[in-house]
C-alpha positions as CSV (number, residue, x, y, z in Angstrom):
1,M,187.7,122.7,31.3
2,N,186.2,125.0,28.7
3,A,184.1,127.6,30.7
4,H,181.5,127.7,27.9
5,T,180.6,124.0,27.7
6,L,177.5,122.4,29.2
7,K,179.7,120.3,31.4
8,S,181.5,123.3,33.0
9,W,178.2,125.1,33.5
10,L,176.6,122.1,35.2
11,S,179.6,121.7,37.5
12,R,178.6,125.1,39.0
13,Q,174.9,124.4,39.2
14,A,174.2,120.9,40.4
15,G,175.5,117.8,42.1
16,A,177.1,114.8,40.4
17,S,174.0,112.7,39.9
18,V,172.0,115.6,38.3
19,V,175.0,116.5,36.1
20,T,175.4,112.9,34.8
21,T,171.7,112.7,34.1
22,I,171.6,115.9,32.1
23,E,174.7,114.8,30.2
24,A,173.0,111.5,29.3
25,L,170.0,113.5,28.0
26,A,172.4,115.7,26.0
27,I,173.9,112.6,24.4
28,A,170.4,111.3,23.6
29,A,169.6,114.7,22.0
30,T,172.7,114.5,19.8
31,E,171.6,111.1,18.6
32,I,168.0,112.3,18.1
33,T,169.3,115.2,16.0
34,A,171.1,112.8,13.7
35,A,168.0,110.5,13.6
36,I,165.8,113.5,12.5
37,Y,168.2,114.4,9.7
38,R,168.3,110.8,8.5
39,A,164.5,110.3,8.7
40,P,163.5,111.5,5.2
41,V,166.1,109.4,3.5
42,A,165.2,106.3,5.6
43,N,161.5,106.9,5.0
44,Q,160.9,107.3,8.8
45,L,158.6,110.3,8.7
46,G,155.2,108.6,8.5
47,G,152.8,107.3,11.1
48,L,152.6,103.8,12.4
49,A,149.5,101.6,12.5
50,Q,149.4,102.0,16.3
51,Q,148.6,104.5,19.1
52,N,150.5,105.5,22.2
53,V,149.1,105.5,25.7
54,Q,147.5,108.9,25.0
55,G,145.4,107.4,22.1
56,E,147.4,109.4,19.6
57,E,148.9,108.1,16.4
58,Q,152.6,107.3,16.8
59,K,155.0,108.5,14.2
60,Q,158.0,106.4,13.5
61,L,160.2,109.1,14.9
62,D,158.2,109.1,18.1
63,V,159.3,105.5,18.7
64,I,162.8,106.0,17.6
65,C,163.4,109.1,19.8
66,D,161.7,107.3,22.8
67,E,164.1,104.4,22.4
68,I,167.2,106.7,22.2
69,M,166.3,108.7,25.3
70,T,165.3,105.6,27.3
71,R,168.5,103.8,26.4
72,A,170.6,106.7,27.4
73,L,169.0,107.1,30.7
74,L,169.0,103.4,31.6
75,K,172.8,103.6,31.4
76,N,172.8,106.2,34.3
77,P,172.9,104.4,37.7
78,H,171.6,107.6,39.4
79,V,168.2,107.4,37.6
80,A,165.9,105.1,39.5
81,A,162.8,105.4,37.2
82,M,161.4,107.2,34.2
83,V,158.1,108.3,32.8
84,S,157.8,108.6,29.0
85,E,154.9,110.0,27.0
86,E,155.1,106.9,24.8
87,I,155.0,104.3,27.5
88,E,151.9,103.5,29.7
89,D,153.7,102.5,32.9
90,I,156.8,103.8,34.7
91,I,160.1,102.4,33.6
92,L,162.4,101.1,36.4
93,N,166.1,101.1,35.9
94,E,167.5,97.8,37.0
95,A,171.0,99.2,36.7
96,A,170.3,101.9,39.3
97,V,172.5,102.0,42.4
98,P,170.7,101.4,45.8
99,D,170.6,105.1,46.7
100,A,169.5,106.3,43.3
101,N,167.1,109.1,43.9
102,L,166.2,110.7,40.6
103,A,163.3,110.2,38.3
104,V,163.2,111.6,34.7
105,C,159.9,112.4,33.0
106,F,160.1,113.2,29.3
107,D,158.4,113.8,26.1
108,P,160.9,112.3,23.6
109,L,159.5,114.2,20.6
110,D,157.2,117.2,21.0
111,G,155.3,118.5,18.0
112,S,154.9,115.2,16.1
113,S,152.3,116.9,13.8
114,N,155.2,119.0,12.4
115,I,157.4,116.0,11.4
116,E,156.1,115.5,7.9
117,S,156.1,119.2,7.1
118,N,159.7,119.6,8.3
119,G,158.6,122.0,11.1
120,T,160.3,122.7,14.4
121,I,160.1,119.8,17.0
122,G,161.7,119.1,20.3
123,S,162.2,117.0,23.4
124,I,161.1,118.0,27.0
125,F,162.3,116.7,30.3
126,S,161.9,117.1,34.0
127,I,164.2,115.6,36.7
128,L,162.6,114.9,40.0
129,A,164.2,114.1,43.4
130,L,162.6,111.1,45.0
131,E,162.3,111.3,48.8
132,N,162.0,107.7,49.8
133,T,164.3,105.4,47.8
134,T,164.2,102.5,50.2
135,A,160.6,101.5,49.3
136,P,159.7,100.1,45.9
137,I,159.2,102.9,43.4
138,T,155.6,103.1,42.1
139,P,153.7,105.8,40.1
140,D,152.6,107.3,43.4
141,T,156.3,107.8,44.3
142,I,156.8,109.9,41.2
143,L,153.6,111.8,41.6
144,Q,154.5,112.8,45.1
145,A,157.8,114.1,43.8
146,A,156.2,116.3,41.1
147,N,156.9,119.5,42.9
148,Q,160.5,118.4,43.7
149,Q,162.1,119.3,40.3
150,V,165.8,119.7,40.5
151,A,166.2,120.4,36.8
152,A,164.1,120.8,33.7
153,G,164.7,121.7,30.1
154,Y,164.0,121.2,26.4
155,F,165.9,120.4,23.3
156,L,164.8,122.3,20.2
157,Y,165.5,120.7,16.8
158,G,165.4,123.4,14.1
159,P,168.0,125.2,12.0
160,S,170.3,124.4,15.0
161,T,169.8,122.1,18.0
162,L,169.4,124.1,21.2
163,L,169.1,123.1,24.8
164,V,167.3,125.5,27.2
165,L,167.9,124.4,30.8
166,T,167.4,125.3,34.4
167,T,168.4,123.9,37.8
168,G,166.3,126.5,39.5
169,K,168.9,129.2,39.7
170,T,168.8,130.7,36.2
171,V,167.8,129.7,32.7
172,A,170.6,129.1,30.2
173,M,170.7,128.2,26.5
174,F,173.2,126.0,24.8
175,A,173.8,125.2,21.1
176,L,175.0,121.9,19.7
177,S,178.3,122.5,17.9
178,A,180.8,119.9,16.8
179,G,179.2,117.2,18.9
180,M,179.0,119.2,22.2
181,F,176.6,121.7,23.7
182,V,178.2,125.2,24.2
183,L,176.8,128.1,26.2
184,V,175.3,130.9,24.1
185,R,173.2,132.7,26.7
186,E,173.9,132.4,30.4
187,S,170.8,134.0,31.9
188,I,167.5,134.4,30.1
189,S,164.8,136.6,31.5
190,I,161.3,136.8,30.1
191,Q,160.0,140.3,29.2
192,E,157.2,141.3,31.5
193,T,155.2,142.9,28.8
194,T,154.6,141.7,25.2
195,N,152.4,142.1,22.1
196,E,152.4,138.4,21.1
197,F,150.2,135.5,22.0
198,A,150.1,131.9,20.9
199,I,146.8,129.9,20.9
200,N,145.0,127.5,18.6
201,M,142.2,129.7,17.3
202,A,140.4,126.7,15.8
203,Y,139.0,125.8,19.3
204,R,137.6,129.3,20.0
205,Q,134.0,128.0,20.2
206,F,135.1,125.7,23.1
207,W,137.0,128.2,25.2
208,A,135.9,129.4,28.7
209,P,134.7,133.0,28.8
210,E,137.9,134.4,30.4
211,T,140.0,133.0,27.5
212,T,137.6,134.4,24.9
213,R,137.6,137.8,26.6
214,Y,141.4,138.0,26.8
215,I,141.9,137.0,23.1
216,D,139.1,139.3,21.9
217,D,140.7,142.2,23.8
218,C,144.0,141.5,22.1
219,L,142.5,141.3,18.7
220,L,140.8,144.7,19.1
221,G,144.3,146.2,18.9
222,E,145.0,149.9,19.5
223,T,141.2,150.7,19.6
224,G,140.5,148.1,22.2
225,P,141.0,148.0,26.0
226,R,144.7,146.9,25.6
227,G,145.6,150.0,23.6
228,K,148.1,148.2,21.4
229,N,148.3,145.8,18.4
230,F,149.1,142.1,19.0
231,N,150.6,139.4,16.8
232,M,149.3,135.8,17.0
233,R,151.6,132.9,16.7
234,W,150.9,129.1,16.7
235,M,153.6,126.6,15.7
236,G,151.9,123.3,16.6
237,S,154.8,122.5,18.8
238,M,154.9,123.5,22.5
239,V,158.7,123.6,22.4
240,A,158.7,126.1,19.5
241,D,156.1,128.4,21.0
242,I,157.7,128.4,24.5
243,H,161.1,129.0,23.0
244,R,159.8,132.1,21.2
245,I,158.7,133.5,24.6
246,F,162.2,133.1,26.0
247,M,163.6,134.9,23.0
248,R,161.2,137.9,22.7
249,G,158.4,137.6,25.3
250,G,154.8,136.5,24.8
251,V,152.2,134.2,26.2
252,F,151.3,130.6,25.4
253,I,147.8,129.4,26.1
254,Y,146.5,125.9,25.9
255,P,143.2,126.1,27.9
256,T,140.6,123.6,28.9
257,L,138.0,123.1,26.2
258,N,134.3,122.5,26.6
259,T,134.4,119.2,24.8
260,K,134.3,115.6,26.0
261,T,138.1,115.2,25.8
262,G,139.2,118.7,26.6
263,R,137.9,119.5,30.0
264,Q,141.1,118.5,31.8
265,G,143.3,120.2,29.2
266,K,145.5,118.8,26.5
267,L,149.0,118.9,27.7
268,R,150.5,116.2,30.0
269,F,151.5,117.5,33.3
270,L,154.6,115.6,34.3
271,Y,156.6,115.9,31.1
272,E,155.2,119.0,29.4
273,V,153.5,121.4,31.8
274,N,155.7,120.9,34.9
275,P,159.1,121.3,33.2
276,M,158.0,124.2,31.1
277,A,156.5,125.9,34.2
278,F,159.8,125.5,36.1
279,L,161.7,127.1,33.2
280,I,159.2,130.0,32.8
281,E,159.0,130.8,36.5
282,T,162.8,130.7,36.9
283,A,163.1,133.2,34.1
284,G,160.7,135.6,35.7
285,G,157.5,134.7,34.0
286,I,154.3,133.1,35.3
287,A,152.9,129.6,34.6
288,M,149.3,128.7,35.5
289,S,147.1,125.6,35.2
290,G,143.7,127.1,35.5
291,A,143.7,129.0,38.8
292,I,146.6,127.1,40.2
293,R,150.3,127.9,39.8
294,S,151.5,125.0,37.7
295,V,154.5,124.4,39.9
296,N,152.2,123.9,42.9
297,M,149.9,121.4,41.1
298,Q,149.7,117.9,42.5
299,P,148.9,115.3,39.7
300,D,147.1,112.1,40.4
301,N,148.1,110.2,37.3
302,I,151.5,109.9,35.6
303,H,149.8,110.8,32.3
304,Q,147.5,113.4,33.7
305,R,146.6,116.3,31.5
306,A,146.3,119.9,32.5
307,P,145.5,123.4,31.1
308,F,148.5,125.7,30.7
309,A,148.9,129.5,30.3
310,A,152.5,130.8,30.6
311,G,154.8,133.6,29.7
312,S,155.1,137.3,30.3
313,K,153.8,138.3,33.7
314,A,151.6,141.2,32.6
315,E,149.8,139.0,30.0
316,I,149.0,136.2,32.5
317,V,147.6,138.9,34.9
318,H,145.3,140.2,32.1
319,L,144.3,136.7,31.2
320,L,143.3,135.8,34.8
321,G,141.7,139.2,35.4
322,E,143.5,139.5,38.7
323,E,146.9,139.6,40.4
324,T,148.6,136.1,40.7
């Protein structure tokens, strides 16, 4: 077995059921890569005259990618249930074996606003271990397993298709090459200090005081309390902004907003915040949802939203104004 393939790496990291689940996701990502490249020619870049469960306009690629990922996972008998950003209810796998104990929560296409402009997009997933598989699986079953992640990762579709993955031991990066994912970085660590932050400045008027204070201090540069200049980044795709943190450090902030729809936060916990927090913390960073460590948060709805601030440890400490 080639020591640099995803399959060989997984064989040293996880049990058979988790391995086959991640392999199914990798197959789906390969199909999604092809679908993205075909989309302009097939006129599949535009929006549909419908909304998803989040009340957001669905793009044609949103639906296509959701179908690809769901179909791939339904073929895996170890996956008992799924939660997708695009589907209101949980998806039960009728082909699951009686002792199937995994649930997969996923955002099939993160960064939909970047589709028409040919920007970076991605897919995010979290694999949860279900404790009680003898009782019928309900949304509560999955919610109770939210802090039982056995693997998490994201696929980034850009100049190359990448997979950044953890099973809780280390964070590794793979690149799609000739139809398979090959290992390109075996252990990624997030720099503790940085001079980059990512936030949507358009919402500044709705930020809480601590967010405004932190960003204002960064913008004052060398003459301010931080004593150094910062760069601001914002890609409009969580996958792209988080990936940059893994490559060169930084902090990503999507806070609560003082608006009717922003008080809970924007990002969905199960398939955006939770998996990214697992990745960030495994690589030595910090991930917070308000004053709570994201990996310790207990959601009460499968599509629950949450604030998120994650990345280089020193920056999260400054943002919170105290040690975490």
